[in-house]
N, C-alpha and C positions, 0 to 999 in steps of 0.2 A: 337633486340627490334623492334616491329612494329611501323610504323609511325602512329601518331595519327591524325585523321580527325574528322570532324563533323559527328556524327552518332546518330541514335535514340536509345532508351533504349534497345530494343530487340537486335539490332546489337551490342551494347556495351556489354550486358550480354554474347552474343554468343562469342564475341572476347575474353572476360575475361575468359570464360570457356575453350575455345580452348587453351589459354595461360596456364591456370592452368593444363590442361591435358598434355600439352607439358612439363611443369615443372616436373610433376609426371613421365611421360614417360622417360624423360632424367635423372632425379636424384632420383626418388623414392618418395614415399608418405611422408617420413620423411623430405623432402626438400620443401614441400608445405607450404609456408608462404605467407602472404599478400604482403610482400615486393618483394618476388620472382615473384609472379604473376603480380604485378605492373610493374616490370622491363621487364618481358617477353611480356606483353600486350601493353606497351607504355602508359598506364594510370598512373595517380598519385595514390599513395596509397589511398588517399581520394576518388578517382574515383572508385577504386575497392571496397572500403568499402561502398560507396553509393549504389552500385549494390548488394553487398553481405556483410551485416553488420558483419557477424561472419565467422569464418573458417568453422563451421558446415553448415552454409547457403551455402557457396561456395562448400563444398563437396556434399551436397544434390543436388545442381545445376549441379554439374559435373555428378553425377549418373543419374539424370533425362535427362541430355543432351545425355549421352551415350545410355540410353534406347531408347530415341527418335530417335537417329541416327541409332541404330540397327533396330528398327521397320521400319524406312523409307527405309533402305537398303533391308530389307526383302520384303517390299511392292513393290519396284522397281524390285527386282529379281522375285517376283511372277508374275508381268506383263510379264516378259521375258519368263516365264515358263508356260504360260496359256495352252499350248498344252499337258502338263502333266496332268494325272488324279488327281494328288495332287500337284497343283502348290505351295501351301504354304510349304509343306515339301521339295519339290525340292528347293525352295528359301532358306529355312533354311540351307540346306546342302551347297549351294553355298555361302551364307553369312558367315556361321560359318567357312568354309574353309578359306575365305579371312581374317576374323578377327583373326584367329589363326596364320596367316602369318604376318599380319600387326599390330595387336593390342595386341599381346602376352604380351609384357612387361608392357603395361598399365593395363591389367587384374591382373598381378602379383602385381603391385604396389598398385592398388585400394583395393586388398584383405586385406592388412594391415590396411587400413582405416575402412573397414567394421567390423572388429573384435569389435570395440568399438560402432558400430552403426548398430545393426541388422535390423533396419527399412530401411536401404539403399537398401534392397532387393525389397521393394515394387514397385518401378517403373518397374523393370524387371519382377516382378510377374504379373503385369498388362499386359505387352507386351506378356508374355507367355500365359496368360489366353486367350487373343484374338487370338493368333496363334493356341492354342488348339481347340478353338471353330471353327476356319476356317478349320482345319484338320478334325474335326468330321463331318463337313458339306461336305467335299470332298471325304472321304473314309468310307467304311463300315468295312474293316478289320483293326480295330484300334490297335489291339495288335501288329501287325507287324509295323505299323506306330510308335507306342510308342517305340518299340525296336530300331528303327532307331533314333528317337529323343533322347532316353536315351544314345545311343552311342555318339551323338553329344554333349550332356551335359557332358558325361564322358571325352571326349577329351578336352572340354573347361575347366572343373574343374581341370583336371590333369595339364594342362598348367598353370592355375592361381595359383595352389598350388605348382608349381615347382616340381611335382613328375612324370612328363611324362617320359616314357621310350622309346618313339618312336622318331626316326629321322624324319626330314622333308620328306624324301623319303618314309618312312614307313607310316607316317600319310597320305601322298598322296594316298597310296595304300588303306588305310581305307576309304577315301572319294570315291575312285573309286568303292570299293565294296558297299558302301552305295548307290551310284547312281544305281548300278546294282540291288541291292535288291529293291530299289524303283520301278525300271522298272518292276521287277518280280511281285511286289505287284499290279501293274496296269494291268497285264495280266489276 
């Protein structure tokens, strides 16, 4: 349980969302309760409910938080890849590889929640639309770029749906090949 201190509303919400994500990561979506989040975050149940009045509001907040985190990581990786002809796609490869290693169980757990709430795709669709526009501005050969992106999506969704057939080593080879293909795309 986290120690509670004086914090502003944004910090409070962020701490609660991180705690909720940890509950889901550790115990699955079925274990996401306001009581479990309160215990994990160090807030009272009333404090959690003040920030997220319903479980749906909490779940929506979690998805928006994850989408923002993903976009921020892609943005940071893009800055590291500015020498690439397509820094956005380079960043997407880098960040997706990291998320599949570090956030795999979270994606699987959140999938169960999404079944009842198709609107939960909207935050990620906004992020993807912005990435698509950036890639379109960076590359003229979009078909090959979309093929790389589709591969990233396939890897992500097979992990989230628990139907991946690749070992970690095999997945690393796929990422290595995607980087090679991106380099060839730039030549």
